[in-house]
gemmi code that builds the backbone of each chain (N, CA, C; Angstrom):
import gemmi

chains = {
    "A": [
        ("MET", (-0.702, -2.561, -4.575), (-1.649, -1.523, -4.424), (-3.076, -2.034, -4.613)),
        ("LYS", (-3.989, -1.517, -3.886), (-5.369, -1.854, -3.928), (-6.245, -0.642, -4.301)),
        ("ILE", (-7.374, -0.846, -5.028), (-8.233, 0.271, -5.334), (-9.636, -0.145, -4.822)),
        ("GLN", (-10.195, 0.766, -3.981), (-11.539, 0.527, -3.488), (-12.456, 1.682, -4.034)),
        ("THR", (-13.622, 1.360, -4.422), (-14.551, 2.370, -4.888), (-15.885, 2.321, -4.172)),
        ("ARG", (-16.418, 3.460, -3.995), (-17.810, 3.547, -3.425), (-18.463, 4.785, -3.935)),
        ("SER", (-19.708, 4.888, -3.747), (-20.451, 6.024, -4.255), (-21.121, 6.685, -3.079)),
        ("ASP", (-21.111, 8.019, -3.238), (-21.725, 8.935, -2.129), (-22.434, 10.089, -2.920)),
        ("GLY", (-23.699, 9.988, -2.891), (-24.522, 11.101, -3.487), (-24.211, 11.317, -4.934)),
        ("GLY", (-23.983, 10.247, -5.601), (-23.630, 10.377, -7.063), (-22.203, 10.618, -7.324)),
        ("ILE", (-21.329, 10.749, -6.412), (-19.979, 10.960, -6.568), (-19.228, 9.679, -6.270)),
        ("GLN", (-18.328, 9.349, -7.166), (-17.493, 8.153, -7.045), (-16.302, 8.456, -6.240)),
        ("ILE", (-16.081, 7.674, -5.234), (-14.882, 7.861, -4.391), (-13.880, 6.718, -4.628)),
        ("VAL", (-12.784, 7.027, -5.135), (-11.776, 6.037, -5.440), (-10.619, 6.101, -4.404)),
        ("THR", (-10.523, 5.020, -3.578), (-9.496, 5.020, -2.521), (-8.295, 4.200, -3.052)),
        ("VAL", (-7.088, 4.849, -3.088), (-5.954, 4.135, -3.564), (-5.098, 3.720, -2.370)),
        ("ILE", (-4.889, 2.401, -2.155), (-4.233, 1.943, -0.933), (-2.911, 1.368, -1.334)),
        ("GLY", (-1.851, 1.910, -0.825), (-0.498, 1.370, -1.012), (0.278, 2.303, -1.980)),
        ("SER", (1.066, 1.711, -2.865), (1.929, 2.487, -3.680), (1.445, 2.662, -5.179)),
        ("ALA", (1.200, 3.917, -5.579), (0.706, 4.162, -6.859), (2.033, 4.344, -7.757)),
        ("ASP", (2.647, 3.204, -7.973), (3.912, 3.269, -8.747), (3.588, 2.809, -10.168)),
        ("VAL", (4.681, 2.713, -11.021), (4.442, 2.410, -12.433), (3.700, 1.096, -12.622)),
        ("SER", (3.962, 0.156, -11.673), (3.225, -1.160, -11.883), (1.740, -1.058, -11.556)),
        ("ALA", (1.331, 0.037, -10.936), (-0.049, 0.212, -10.585), (-0.834, 1.032, -11.636)),
        ("SER", (-0.079, 1.684, -12.568), (-0.775, 2.700, -13.412), (-1.791, 2.139, -14.320)),
        ("ALA", (-1.627, 0.833, -14.789), (-2.650, 0.220, -15.652), (-3.992, 0.055, -14.882)),
        ("ALA", (-3.899, -0.398, -13.615), (-5.117, -0.648, -12.807), (-5.748, 0.702, -12.491)),
        ("LEU", (-4.934, 1.674, -12.215), (-5.491, 3.007, -11.898), (-6.197, 3.562, -13.142)),
        ("ARG", (-5.574, 3.444, -14.308), (-6.057, 3.938, -15.559), (-7.410, 3.316, -15.762)),
        ("GLU", (-7.609, 1.973, -15.593), (-8.794, 1.252, -15.848), (-9.872, 1.762, -14.768)),
        ("ALA", (-9.460, 1.947, -13.572), (-10.437, 2.433, -12.569), (-11.037, 3.807, -12.895)),
        ("PHE", (-10.146, 4.714, -13.297), (-10.642, 6.088, -13.535), (-11.311, 6.226, -14.920)),
        ("LEU", (-10.569, 5.793, -15.927), (-11.054, 6.030, -17.289), (-12.250, 5.064, -17.611)),
        ("GLY", (-12.242, 3.843, -16.930), (-13.464, 3.007, -17.082), (-14.676, 3.629, -16.518)),
        ("ALA", (-14.521, 4.267, -15.334), (-15.626, 4.964, -14.713), (-16.147, 6.095, -15.541)),
        ("ILE", (-15.210, 6.818, -16.076), (-15.610, 8.025, -16.897), (-16.293, 7.571, -18.174)),
        ("GLN", (-15.822, 6.495, -18.740), (-16.308, 5.986, -20.001), (-17.867, 5.623, -19.781)),
        ("VAL", (-18.213, 5.105, -18.632), (-19.611, 4.731, -18.464), (-20.451, 5.867, -17.829)),
        ("GLY", (-19.887, 7.086, -17.836), (-20.665, 8.295, -17.460), (-20.410, 8.711, -15.974)),
        ("THR", (-19.505, 8.101, -15.270), (-19.241, 8.549, -13.924), (-18.065, 9.623, -14.049)),
        ("THR", (-18.510, 10.812, -13.979), (-17.543, 11.861, -14.190), (-17.321, 12.864, -12.964)),
        ("ARG", (-18.019, 12.458, -11.837), (-17.781, 13.206, -10.631), (-17.048, 12.307, -9.625)),
        ("ILE", (-15.772, 12.576, -9.555), (-14.868, 11.628, -8.851), (-14.043, 12.339, -7.816)),
        ("VAL", (-13.917, 11.675, -6.647), (-12.937, 12.111, -5.626), (-11.902, 10.973, -5.396)),
        ("CYS", (-10.695, 11.293, -5.476), (-9.602, 10.305, -5.274), (-9.128, 10.482, -3.920)),
        ("ASP", (-9.299, 9.452, -3.050), (-8.805, 9.523, -1.664), (-7.378, 8.936, -1.523)),
        ("LEU", (-6.479, 9.878, -1.244), (-5.017, 9.486, -1.266), (-4.569, 9.292, 0.199)),
        ("GLY", (-5.497, 9.167, 1.090), (-5.013, 9.109, 2.529), (-4.215, 7.796, 2.807)),
        ("GLN", (-4.340, 6.773, 2.080), (-3.655, 5.551, 2.330), (-2.621, 5.287, 1.179)),
        ("THR", (-2.367, 6.339, 0.448), (-1.392, 6.128, -0.688), (0.031, 6.628, -0.231)),
        ("ASP", (0.946, 5.643, -0.202), (2.260, 6.051, 0.339), (3.316, 6.367, -0.696)),
        ("PHE", (2.994, 6.302, -1.959), (3.963, 6.587, -3.026), (3.222, 6.977, -4.360)),
        ("ILE", (3.741, 7.838, -5.028), (3.201, 8.228, -6.390), (4.338, 8.557, -7.330)),
        ("CYS", (4.215, 8.306, -8.544), (5.294, 8.619, -9.581), (4.688, 9.376, -10.738)),
        ("SER", (5.565, 9.818, -11.638), (5.012, 10.687, -12.702), (4.046, 9.890, -13.611)),
        ("ASP", (4.256, 8.567, -13.719), (3.370, 7.794, -14.531), (1.991, 7.827, -14.001)),
        ("THR", (1.763, 7.648, -12.668), (0.475, 7.633, -12.126), (-0.067, 9.066, -12.011)),
        ("LEU", (0.811, 10.037, -11.878), (0.292, 11.416, -11.944), (-0.312, 11.630, -13.298)),
        ("GLY", (0.331, 11.113, -14.308), (-0.228, 11.197, -15.692), (-1.562, 10.618, -15.855)),
        ("VAL", (-1.819, 9.557, -15.167), (-3.154, 8.898, -15.241), (-4.154, 9.768, -14.585)),
        ("LEU", (-3.803, 10.410, -13.451), (-4.726, 11.310, -12.775), (-5.046, 12.500, -13.682)),
        ("ILE", (-4.001, 13.040, -14.331), (-4.204, 14.113, -15.195), (-5.112, 13.876, -16.341)),
        ("THR", (-4.842, 12.716, -16.962), (-5.712, 12.220, -18.090), (-7.142, 12.091, -17.608)),
        ("ALA", (-7.388, 11.468, -16.500), (-8.796, 11.244, -15.969), (-9.353, 12.679, -15.581)),
        ("TYR", (-8.575, 13.589, -15.038), (-9.032, 14.905, -14.726), (-9.596, 15.599, -15.978)),
        ("LEU", (-8.809, 15.554, -17.087), (-9.150, 16.208, -18.296), (-10.416, 15.602, -18.920)),
        ("LYS", (-10.510, 14.254, -18.941), (-11.636, 13.629, -19.417), (-12.898, 13.934, -18.673)),
        ("ALA", (-12.755, 13.934, -17.325), (-13.951, 14.176, -16.501), (-14.403, 15.592, -16.646)),
        ("THR", (-13.438, 16.527, -16.640), (-13.958, 17.946, -16.790), (-14.442, 18.282, -18.131)),
        ("LYS", (-13.902, 17.635, -19.195), (-14.484, 17.859, -20.525), (-15.913, 17.403, -20.614)),
        ("ARG", (-16.335, 16.417, -19.770), (-17.637, 15.949, -19.730), (-18.464, 16.616, -18.676)),
        ("GLY", (-18.041, 17.701, -18.152), (-18.798, 18.438, -17.158), (-18.625, 17.968, -15.680)),
        ("GLY", (-17.717, 17.055, -15.486), (-17.586, 16.560, -14.183), (-16.269, 17.102, -13.499)),
        ("PHE", (-15.713, 16.350, -12.596), (-14.475, 16.762, -11.835), (-13.741, 15.519, -11.321)),
        ("LEU", (-12.475, 15.759, -11.091), (-11.693, 14.814, -10.298), (-10.947, 15.616, -9.213)),
        ("LYS", (-11.308, 15.293, -8.047), (-10.708, 16.079, -6.865), (-9.779, 15.137, -6.143)),
        ("LEU", (-8.765, 15.623, -5.448), (-7.913, 14.857, -4.674), (-8.125, 15.109, -3.169)),
        ("ALA", (-8.133, 14.072, -2.395), (-8.465, 14.259, -0.959), (-7.323, 13.557, -0.090)),
        ("ASN", (-6.934, 14.243, 0.939), (-6.182, 13.660, 2.006), (-4.772, 13.143, 1.618)),
        ("PRO", (-4.082, 13.888, 0.750), (-2.729, 13.376, 0.495), (-1.897, 13.574, 1.726)),
        ("GLN", (-1.055, 12.509, 1.982), (-0.101, 12.600, 3.118), (1.084, 13.367, 2.721)),
        ("GLN", (2.005, 13.545, 3.622), (3.034, 14.609, 3.459), (3.897, 14.393, 2.224)),
        ("HIS", (4.359, 13.153, 1.961), (5.167, 12.964, 0.739), (4.345, 13.236, -0.548)),
        ("LEU", (3.173, 12.799, -0.560), (2.396, 13.168, -1.817), (2.048, 14.545, -1.926)),
        ("LYS", (1.872, 15.180, -0.818), (1.546, 16.623, -0.830), (2.703, 17.403, -1.457)),
        ("GLU", (3.927, 17.021, -0.977), (5.136, 17.654, -1.474), (5.299, 17.359, -3.015)),
        ("VAL", (4.962, 16.183, -3.441), (5.074, 15.866, -4.972), (4.103, 16.796, -5.607)),
        ("LEU", (2.906, 16.901, -5.088), (1.955, 17.719, -5.836), (2.455, 19.225, -5.837)),
        ("GLU", (2.977, 19.662, -4.767), (3.451, 21.028, -4.793), (4.735, 21.231, -5.681)),
        ("THR", (5.640, 20.200, -5.647), (6.886, 20.305, -6.443), (6.477, 20.358, -7.980)),
        ("THR", (5.483, 19.586, -8.310), (5.087, 19.582, -9.721), (4.065, 20.662, -10.096)),
        ("ARG", (3.653, 21.394, -9.054), (2.639, 22.395, -9.208), (1.286, 21.862, -9.624)),
        ("LEU", (1.071, 20.499, -9.453), (-0.177, 19.950, -9.820), (-1.285, 20.379, -8.809)),
        ("ASN", (-0.841, 20.872, -7.645), (-1.840, 21.434, -6.693), (-2.566, 22.616, -7.238)),
        ("CYS", (-1.941, 23.203, -8.398), (-2.626, 24.342, -9.056), (-3.604, 23.790, -10.078)),
        ("LEU", (-3.423, 22.545, -10.518), (-4.402, 21.978, -11.554), (-5.532, 21.304, -10.817)),
        ("PHE", (-5.194, 20.432, -9.838), (-6.169, 19.699, -9.136), (-6.703, 20.499, -7.932)),
        ("SER", (-7.978, 20.333, -7.595), (-8.462, 20.821, -6.297), (-8.085, 19.784, -5.311)),
        ("VAL", (-7.347, 20.209, -4.242), (-6.837, 19.289, -3.172), (-7.545, 19.576, -1.902)),
        ("TYR", (-8.052, 18.544, -1.161), (-8.813, 18.819, 0.041), (-8.148, 17.959, 1.169)),
        ("PRO", (-8.311, 18.476, 2.346), (-7.686, 17.765, 3.515), (-8.329, 16.395, 3.819)),
        ("ASP", (-9.589, 16.212, 3.398), (-10.282, 14.922, 3.520), (-11.315, 14.817, 2.583)),
        ("VAL", (-11.935, 13.549, 2.499), (-12.979, 13.324, 1.546), (-14.175, 14.130, 1.786)),
        ("SER", (-14.535, 14.241, 3.136), (-15.789, 15.002, 3.494), (-15.719, 16.421, 2.916)),
        ("CYS", (-14.564, 17.065, 3.027), (-14.434, 18.439, 2.537), (-14.622, 18.443, 1.010)),
        ("ALA", (-13.995, 17.449, 0.351), (-14.157, 17.366, -1.139), (-15.600, 17.122, -1.550)),
        ("LEU", (-16.300, 16.338, -0.769), (-17.735, 16.140, -1.074), (-18.577, 17.338, -0.827)),
        ("ALA", (-18.271, 17.982, 0.251), (-19.032, 19.184, 0.606), (-18.869, 20.279, -0.387)),
        ("ASP", (-17.750, 20.295, -1.100), (-17.514, 21.375, -2.084), (-17.856, 21.002, -3.494)),
        ("SER", (-18.824, 19.963, -3.604), (-19.166, 19.366, -4.874), (-20.560, 19.792, -5.256)),
    ],
    "B": [
        ("MET", (17.237, -12.679, -18.742), (17.476, -12.862, -17.340), (18.412, -11.707, -16.883)),
        ("PRO", (18.196, -11.067, -15.768), (19.158, -9.969, -15.302), (20.471, -10.628, -14.777)),
        ("THR", (21.527, -9.919, -15.109), (22.829, -10.346, -14.573), (23.274, -9.366, -13.507)),
        ("GLU", (24.022, -9.802, -12.570), (24.387, -8.965, -11.394), (25.894, -9.116, -11.162)),
        ("ALA", (26.510, -8.032, -10.814), (27.946, -8.112, -10.476), (28.204, -7.077, -9.424)),
        ("SER", (29.335, -7.144, -8.770), (29.726, -6.274, -7.736), (31.149, -5.879, -7.806)),
        ("LYS", (31.566, -4.567, -7.741), (32.907, -4.204, -7.725), (33.076, -3.110, -6.703)),
        ("THR", (34.284, -2.869, -6.230), (34.486, -1.950, -5.184), (35.513, -0.917, -5.440)),
        ("ASP", (35.332, 0.349, -5.097), (36.404, 1.334, -5.159), (36.459, 1.982, -3.757)),
        ("ASP", (37.121, 3.140, -3.718), (37.318, 3.718, -2.384), (36.047, 4.274, -1.754)),
        ("LEU", (35.025, 4.382, -2.580), (33.728, 4.921, -2.000), (32.742, 3.845, -1.693)),
        ("GLY", (33.163, 2.519, -1.868), (32.216, 1.446, -1.495), (32.003, 0.612, -2.627)),
        ("ALA", (31.161, -0.385, -2.373), (30.878, -1.516, -3.352), (29.719, -1.078, -4.310)),
        ("TRP", (29.950, -1.243, -5.584), (28.947, -1.084, -6.605), (28.169, -2.380, -6.827)),
        ("THR", (26.884, -2.221, -6.920), (26.102, -3.385, -7.470), (25.662, -2.985, -8.889)),
        ("GLU", (26.073, -3.959, -9.787), (25.638, -3.650, -11.210), (24.761, -4.725, -11.736)),
        ("LYS", (23.673, -4.312, -12.392), (22.687, -5.225, -12.894), (22.484, -4.839, -14.366)),
        ("ILE", (22.326, -5.813, -15.224), (21.870, -5.675, -16.537), (20.452, -6.233, -16.681)),
        ("LEU", (19.423, -5.341, -16.850), (18.096, -5.662, -16.782), (17.442, -5.637, -18.143)),
        ("PRO", (16.498, -6.543, -18.342), (15.728, -6.519, -19.621), (14.841, -5.346, -19.548)),
        ("THR", (14.330, -4.794, -20.687), (13.433, -3.707, -20.710), (12.029, -4.338, -20.399)),
        ("ASP", (11.680, -4.229, -19.070), (10.489, -4.841, -18.643), (10.157, -4.059, -17.313)),
        ("LEU", (9.119, -3.229, -17.371), (8.781, -2.464, -16.208), (8.544, -3.223, -14.959)),
        ("ALA", (8.097, -4.445, -15.116), (7.821, -5.308, -13.929), (9.078, -5.668, -13.243)),
        ("GLY", (10.201, -5.646, -13.955), (11.485, -5.972, -13.395), (12.199, -4.922, -12.517)),
        ("ILE", (11.521, -3.734, -12.484), (12.179, -2.621, -11.672), (11.934, -2.950, -10.268)),
        ("ARG", (10.958, -3.595, -9.782), (10.552, -3.726, -8.458), (11.598, -4.472, -7.590)),
        ("GLU", (12.244, -5.522, -8.134), (13.138, -6.339, -7.331), (14.414, -5.407, -6.967)),
        ("SER", (14.920, -4.677, -7.968), (16.092, -3.859, -7.736), (15.719, -2.678, -6.729)),
        ("GLU", (14.482, -2.197, -6.870), (14.072, -1.126, -5.996), (14.006, -1.616, -4.573)),
        ("ARG", (13.473, -2.810, -4.452), (13.383, -3.297, -3.054), (14.734, -3.551, -2.417)),
        ("ASP", (15.747, -4.076, -3.275), (17.079, -4.232, -2.696), (17.682, -2.902, -2.386)),
        ("LEU", (17.538, -1.899, -3.269), (18.163, -0.604, -2.943), (17.524, 0.045, -1.682)),
        ("LEU", (16.237, -0.030, -1.546), (15.577, 0.541, -0.380), (15.923, -0.168, 0.912)),
        ("ALA", (16.085, -1.513, 0.760), (16.502, -2.250, 1.982), (17.945, -1.905, 2.415)),
        ("ARG", (18.810, -1.640, 1.451), (20.106, -1.143, 1.803), (20.096, 0.226, 2.499)),
        ("LEU", (19.256, 1.108, 1.949), (19.161, 2.433, 2.569), (18.625, 2.280, 4.031)),
        ("ALA", (17.653, 1.512, 4.192), (17.126, 1.293, 5.547), (18.110, 0.668, 6.471)),
        ("ALA", (18.937, -0.217, 5.975), (19.832, -0.984, 6.803), (20.978, -0.051, 7.383)),
        ("VAL", (21.268, 1.052, 6.634), (22.342, 1.949, 7.191), (21.624, 3.205, 7.749)),
        ("GLY", (20.405, 3.156, 7.887), (19.702, 4.252, 8.694), (19.205, 5.517, 7.957)),
        ("TYR", (19.035, 5.388, 6.618), (18.323, 6.487, 5.899), (16.894, 6.586, 6.355)),
        ("ASP", (16.437, 7.821, 6.600), (15.064, 7.972, 7.130), (14.088, 7.877, 6.027)),
        ("GLU", (12.781, 7.937, 6.345), (11.732, 7.723, 5.395), (11.676, 8.757, 4.318)),
        ("ASP", (12.051, 10.007, 4.684), (12.090, 11.078, 3.722), (13.144, 10.779, 2.601)),
        ("HIS", (14.303, 10.346, 2.996), (15.364, 9.995, 2.056), (14.976, 8.779, 1.248)),
        ("ARG", (14.374, 7.873, 1.817), (14.013, 6.587, 1.087), (12.887, 6.982, 0.073)),
        ("PHE", (11.935, 7.736, 0.477), (10.949, 8.152, -0.540), (11.579, 8.925, -1.676)),
        ("ALA", (12.469, 9.810, -1.405), (13.172, 10.626, -2.491), (13.993, 9.723, -3.427)),
        ("VAL", (14.715, 8.777, -2.881), (15.524, 7.923, -3.727), (14.651, 6.990, -4.523)),
        ("ARG", (13.554, 6.461, -3.793), (12.649, 5.593, -4.582), (12.064, 6.242, -5.799)),
        ("LEU", (11.635, 7.521, -5.601), (10.974, 8.280, -6.644), (11.929, 8.507, -7.768)),
        ("ALA", (13.151, 8.998, -7.456), (14.134, 9.281, -8.550), (14.545, 7.958, -9.221)),
        ("PHE", (14.724, 6.971, -8.460), (15.092, 5.622, -9.071), (14.012, 5.179, -10.082)),
        ("GLU", (12.756, 5.269, -9.605), (11.693, 4.777, -10.494), (11.628, 5.643, -11.807)),
        ("GLU", (11.745, 6.962, -11.599), (11.665, 7.897, -12.737), (12.726, 7.565, -13.727)),
        ("ALA", (14.019, 7.329, -13.204), (15.147, 7.048, -14.072), (14.978, 5.707, -14.814)),
        ("MET", (14.560, 4.736, -14.137), (14.326, 3.326, -14.789), (13.259, 3.448, -15.789)),
        ("VAL", (12.123, 4.075, -15.445), (11.030, 4.192, -16.444), (11.442, 4.978, -17.710)),
        ("ASN", (12.199, 6.075, -17.425), (12.657, 6.852, -18.547), (13.524, 6.086, -19.497)),
        ("ALA", (14.438, 5.257, -18.857), (15.382, 4.453, -19.606), (14.593, 3.425, -20.462)),
        ("MET", (13.640, 2.810, -19.866), (12.921, 1.731, -20.524), (11.932, 2.294, -21.582)),
        ("LYS", (11.152, 3.291, -21.112), (10.070, 3.793, -22.052), (10.675, 4.694, -23.095)),
        ("HIS", (11.423, 5.756, -22.701), (11.774, 6.786, -23.613), (13.228, 6.438, -24.218)),
        ("GLY", (14.034, 5.773, -23.447), (15.376, 5.445, -24.042), (15.210, 4.204, -24.926)),
        ("ASN", (14.756, 3.092, -24.325), (14.745, 1.766, -25.122), (13.447, 1.598, -25.837)),
        ("LYS", (12.482, 2.549, -25.696), (11.216, 2.435, -26.392), (10.522, 1.174, -26.109)),
        ("MET", (10.723, 0.647, -24.982), (10.079, -0.687, -24.545), (10.496, -1.827, -25.435)),
        ("ASP", (11.613, -1.666, -26.090), (12.082, -2.726, -27.037), (12.691, -3.880, -26.170)),
        ("PRO", (12.079, -5.080, -26.143), (12.594, -6.125, -25.225), (13.977, -6.632, -25.577)),
        ("SER", (14.509, -6.297, -26.791), (15.849, -6.758, -27.136), (16.867, -5.806, -26.574)),
        ("ARG", (16.513, -4.664, -26.000), (17.396, -3.732, -25.426), (17.416, -3.874, -23.878)),
        ("SER", (18.557, -3.628, -23.312), (18.727, -3.731, -21.864), (18.983, -2.336, -21.126)),
        ("VAL", (18.767, -2.384, -19.855), (19.135, -1.239, -19.068), (20.282, -1.659, -18.109)),
        ("THR", (21.335, -0.846, -18.061), (22.370, -1.138, -17.092), (22.217, -0.253, -15.871)),
        ("LEU", (22.044, -0.999, -14.718), (21.820, -0.236, -13.457), (22.976, -0.477, -12.574)),
        ("SER", (23.474, 0.637, -11.973), (24.518, 0.431, -10.983), (24.193, 1.334, -9.785)),
        ("TYR", (24.445, 0.805, -8.584), (24.180, 1.635, -7.397), (25.123, 1.230, -6.233)),
        ("ARG", (25.344, 2.179, -5.352), (26.107, 1.896, -4.139), (25.591, 2.732, -3.042)),
        ("VAL", (25.580, 2.202, -1.896), (25.018, 2.832, -0.686), (26.056, 2.863, 0.415)),
        ("SER", (26.353, 4.041, 0.892), (27.157, 4.131, 2.043), (26.328, 4.878, 3.191)),
        ("PRO", (26.801, 4.910, 4.406), (26.030, 5.652, 5.291), (25.998, 7.123, 4.994)),
        ("GLU", (26.869, 7.664, 4.196), (26.888, 9.101, 3.852), (26.095, 9.497, 2.614)),
        ("ARG", (26.075, 8.471, 1.635), (25.418, 8.869, 0.383), (25.055, 7.615, -0.389)),
        ("VAL", (24.020, 7.837, -1.347), (23.719, 6.782, -2.235), (23.935, 7.351, -3.706)),
        ("GLU", (24.440, 6.516, -4.496), (24.804, 6.910, -5.886), (24.151, 5.908, -6.861)),
        ("ILE", (23.461, 6.339, -7.877), (22.784, 5.466, -8.843), (23.158, 5.897, -10.259)),
        ("ARG", (23.399, 4.905, -11.014), (23.664, 5.117, -12.512), (22.698, 4.266, -13.246)),
        ("VAL", (22.009, 4.784, -14.311), (21.064, 4.120, -15.143), (21.463, 4.451, -16.595)),
        ("ALA", (21.758, 3.369, -17.337), (22.135, 3.603, -18.760), (21.182, 2.742, -19.707)),
        ("ASP", (20.711, 3.364, -20.747), (19.833, 2.684, -21.656), (20.590, 2.455, -22.995)),
        ("GLU", (19.898, 1.824, -23.934), (20.493, 1.606, -25.207), (19.772, 2.289, -26.351)),
        ("GLY", (19.118, 3.352, -25.992), (18.400, 4.253, -26.956), (19.329, 5.166, -27.645)),
        ("PRO", (18.808, 6.077, -28.436), (19.605, 6.991, -29.209), (20.175, 8.197, -28.365)),
        ("GLY", (19.701, 8.351, -27.137), (20.155, 9.453, -26.330), (19.248, 10.638, -26.560)),
        ("PHE", (19.399, 11.641, -25.687), (18.514, 12.775, -25.834), (19.173, 13.964, -25.164)),
        ("ASP", (18.682, 15.195, -25.411), (19.165, 16.415, -24.755), (18.248, 16.741, -23.629)),
        ("PRO", (18.725, 16.523, -22.429), (17.706, 16.796, -21.281), (17.442, 18.308, -21.063)),
        ("GLY", (18.280, 19.082, -21.748), (17.987, 20.598, -21.688), (16.860, 20.908, -22.603)),
        ("GLY", (16.503, 19.990, -23.459), (15.416, 20.237, -24.450), (13.970, 19.823, -23.963)),
        ("VAL", (13.986, 19.354, -22.662), (12.669, 18.935, -22.181), (11.913, 20.157, -21.533)),
        ("PRO", (10.715, 20.354, -22.001), (9.992, 21.497, -21.576), (9.718, 21.483, -20.006)),
        ("ASP", (9.608, 22.703, -19.434), (9.388, 22.765, -18.012), (7.992, 22.254, -17.685)),
        ("PRO", (7.819, 21.188, -16.939), (6.486, 20.712, -16.691), (5.680, 21.505, -15.690)),
        ("THR", (6.360, 22.414, -14.982), (5.664, 23.286, -14.024), (5.198, 24.608, -14.591)),
        ("ALA", (5.541, 24.810, -15.893), (5.011, 26.018, -16.561), (3.468, 25.962, -16.705)),
        ("ASP", (2.800, 26.999, -16.568), (1.314, 27.010, -16.677), (0.779, 26.247, -17.926)),
        ("GLU", (1.453, 26.402, -19.036), (0.932, 25.858, -20.212), (1.177, 24.381, -20.323)),
        ("ASN", (2.050, 23.743, -19.408), (2.334, 22.358, -19.395), (1.692, 21.577, -18.231)),
        ("LEU", (0.999, 22.231, -17.375), (0.451, 21.686, -16.184), (-0.491, 20.514, -16.526)),
        ("ASN", (-1.303, 20.646, -17.573), (-2.246, 19.609, -17.870), (-1.705, 18.503, -18.845)),
        ("LYS", (-0.400, 18.593, -19.055), (0.179, 17.439, -19.906), (0.471, 16.227, -19.084)),
        ("PRO", (0.082, 15.052, -19.449), (0.217, 13.897, -18.643), (1.664, 13.437, -18.453)),
        ("CYS", (2.580, 13.866, -19.356), (3.967, 13.324, -19.364), (4.914, 14.406, -19.080)),
        ("GLY", (6.201, 14.024, -18.960), (7.310, 15.014, -18.847), (7.758, 15.550, -17.521)),
        ("ARG", (7.376, 14.816, -16.453), (7.740, 15.287, -15.079), (8.891, 14.393, -14.454)),
        ("GLY", (9.344, 13.410, -15.119), (10.312, 12.479, -14.511), (11.632, 13.126, -14.221)),
        ("ILE", (12.198, 13.834, -15.190), (13.523, 14.467, -14.998), (13.440, 15.518, -13.870)),
        ("MET", (12.300, 16.290, -13.923), (12.211, 17.395, -12.983), (12.154, 16.798, -11.580)),
        ("LEU", (11.366, 15.702, -11.394), (11.307, 15.070, -10.079), (12.642, 14.538, -9.651)),
        ("MET", (13.414, 13.964, -10.574), (14.752, 13.434, -10.205), (15.640, 14.636, -9.719)),
        ("ARG", (15.524, 15.679, -10.409), (16.404, 16.892, -10.023), (15.924, 17.419, -8.675)),
        ("CYS", (14.643, 17.410, -8.424), (14.160, 17.997, -7.172), (14.477, 17.125, -5.970)),
        ("TYR", (14.406, 15.766, -6.164), (14.502, 14.917, -5.040), (15.896, 14.292, -4.718)),
        ("MET", (16.819, 14.485, -5.779), (18.218, 14.093, -5.510), (19.072, 15.329, -5.373)),
        ("ASP", (20.303, 15.130, -4.815), (21.184, 16.265, -4.688), (21.991, 16.614, -5.972)),
        ("GLU", (22.251, 15.532, -6.659), (23.057, 15.689, -7.965), (22.361, 14.748, -9.011)),
        ("VAL", (22.159, 15.373, -10.193), (21.644, 14.625, -11.309), (22.395, 15.064, -12.522)),
        ("ALA", (23.123, 14.170, -13.205), (23.909, 14.542, -14.358), (23.780, 13.529, -15.458)),
        ("TYR", (23.615, 14.005, -16.618), (23.492, 13.112, -17.787), (24.889, 13.119, -18.491)),
        ("SER", (25.160, 11.906, -19.098), (26.299, 11.745, -19.987), (26.131, 12.656, -21.193)),
        ("SER", (27.220, 12.942, -21.876), (27.128, 13.785, -23.079), (26.136, 13.173, -24.158)),
        ("SER", (26.121, 11.843, -24.205), (25.241, 11.222, -25.202), (23.809, 11.242, -24.730)),
        ("GLY", (23.556, 11.486, -23.550), (22.231, 11.483, -22.955), (21.648, 10.089, -22.682)),
        ("LYS", (22.518, 9.069, -22.759), (22.081, 7.717, -22.529), (22.205, 7.221, -21.127)),
        ("GLU", (22.985, 8.030, -20.297), (23.198, 7.589, -18.935), (22.952, 8.702, -18.023)),
        ("VAL", (22.272, 8.428, -16.851), (22.100, 9.460, -15.855), (22.725, 8.919, -14.576)),
        ("ARG", (23.391, 9.803, -13.797), (24.032, 9.667, -12.609), (23.403, 10.485, -11.564)),
        ("MET", (22.904, 9.858, -10.418), (22.250, 10.633, -9.414), (22.886, 10.348, -8.057)),
        ("VAL", (22.950, 11.332, -7.202), (23.553, 11.175, -5.882), (22.540, 11.796, -4.794)),
        ("LYS", (22.308, 11.121, -3.802), (21.585, 11.697, -2.623), (22.471, 11.648, -1.412)),
        ("TYR", (22.731, 12.680, -0.698), (23.492, 12.633, 0.483), (22.599, 12.518, 1.632)),
        ("ARG", (23.034, 11.807, 2.624), (22.333, 11.679, 3.830), (22.565, 12.852, 4.762)),
        ("GLN", (21.510, 13.446, 5.123), (21.630, 14.694, 5.934), (20.804, 14.456, 7.193)),
        ("PRO", (21.227, 15.094, 8.290), (20.488, 14.874, 9.551), (19.094, 15.303, 9.488)),
    ],
}
model = gemmi.Model(1)
for chain_id, residues in chains.items():
    chain = gemmi.Chain(chain_id)
    for i, (resn, *xyz) in enumerate(residues, 1):
        res = gemmi.Residue()
        res.name, res.seqid = resn, gemmi.SeqId(i, " ")
        for name, pos in zip(("N", "CA", "C"), xyz):
            atom = gemmi.Atom()
            atom.name, atom.element = name, gemmi.Element(name[0])
            atom.pos, atom.b_iso = gemmi.Position(*pos), 0.0
            res.add_atom(atom)
        chain.add_residue(res)
    model.add_chain(chain)
structure = gemmi.Structure()
structure.add_model(model)
structure.setup_entities()
């Protein structure tokens, strides 16, 4: 798994490339929680190139979401492909996260 | 070091591995299992489902069963036929009652970072059954057109 980050209008865009499996959760935790810790609390996670996710990494996203929103920010999900979309629906996490069809839509709604 | 054995019954050959409690060690078995699924023609949806359930079962066994104790092992068994894949994962923990796990899809649990593994296994596999001790889970996925 690879993580790429960039900033757009004060919003951090975190792109997760590959499999967000249990072996990736530490790196994801560092990417999200590290950013929040230094005050970057407006985050969009781009899942367009993420081919797998597990409950462990969902837990990382939830923890980051809670920390970001507690500090007045947000964590939005963008562009989940079919399998990830189904996982979000199965877990009902699409009711917790705001999920957008692409990063542009997520940014426009921020 | 993991140990590996193979035995056969009328439903096909079992691969059995005794793995140390080490999350990094899951990957090799996962790759082997997915390669076998691909070799007999399981499609991407089936492979995603089995991968997800497999990872959840292994992580549960190591984290919640064995409490990441490196002196404890996980016994993994699986067999793949063109019709179905069957996986068994046993840990050396005290066991648990799967019926006592809160529903992670309930509104009050949506923001909890843990507790989704068993639900995902049940949703993505066709059969999921725990032994009476709660130390072993058996999962089956049938290949459907």
